[in-house]
C-alpha angles and dihedrals in degrees: 000000000000112000088231091060112089094180132012141184112198120191091333122177126180129181130190105197106300093346117097102209097175125022113197092316121189113194133154137186115214131210115269098009138116104222117197115204111201133182143127121273109294094023092124101255098131092041090054091052092045090055093049088052093049092242090125136024124234120241088217137004131034136283126203131185115186087344090301136096104277092238091066115108092223089061097043093052089065094054136084121196138196112174128186094255113048130168119195130173108278096212099050117094121238092252091051092052091052093047093047097050092041090064090067091066129073097226109016128171113257115258088249091054092049094048092050094043093051095038091241100124093109090056097042096111097038117112109247092234091059095057125102119248092262092047090051089056089052090050091049089052091051090053090048094056099038095094094061090244122206087206123031123193115201118182110195091326100174099049107128095017123122121239094264094050091047091053091050091051090051089054091051092049091053090050092050092053089049088053091054105268122134117217135203111200127186113190143162090206103091092188087059092057091043092052098044114023126103087187134014129204123189121209126195129169089358094302134104107246101172140009134180146088119314089259092050091049091051090050091056093071132066098213123113133180125232119201121193148142109239143164089222116104126254090235094051096053092046090064096055119111112260094023110121101176141352126206130179125222109181105295096350132084121214110205121189110207143173094212109036097176095054094046092046090052091050091050092052092049096044097046119039088183094057112141140179094023113180131167118206132189116245114280125219090270092059091044092051092048094049095045095048093043090054090053092049091050091049091051093051098041 
């Protein structure tokens, strides 16, 4: 195992009954990075994390965590975890949860440090059971980071949070990476991965189908987006060759295309009153959609 790899799946397969969750997956987490793991429902994201944490055993292949089997205590004491489904004692206060879990680690942050870092100080003395769904996710995050983890696993951490709480978590994640933590993030919010990730991997059907920086992932796809204000109708543009989708946002149309130059020329010819014409490279959302659609089509062909 490379010294820069904190966790690694090598040729890992995992089946649940007739369902093949992972199919010979190779996946690594590198020192000092925030790795975003993307994929549609059922792609194998949560299974991959569970194997790295030693919560499940692979049917084939090997799993390493800090160059050790993930069940080893020496490995687990360097890890923080926030899964999708979390149960914490309803009667304990937020501060008490942080203090309790912190005692499992050799060099934890103090409860005060954790509360300040995660912007939870105002809720420190609230019983966990009295928190809203979004506040409970914030409390779970505080518990996940309290041990000063070298590697932090976050499985859909901002689901249920409002925009402000999500932004504060993003800030905390950036600070943790600056302090030396590595982070594995699974998320359905593609703008979250685009804003935070040093590297992105896309899973589909239990296999890794793409890996790279956000810029590299965007470069993998041919799609571009045209934005404009036009007198042409939504329905008319949608029938043009090369136009994949059209969406309206107030007075602007957003047109996703395979051949931006040809569609832009046609717009200029067809509408002398065309205004605010912009052509954008594909974002991570378009890249994700194209990559996963290609895999689905391959599987059904």
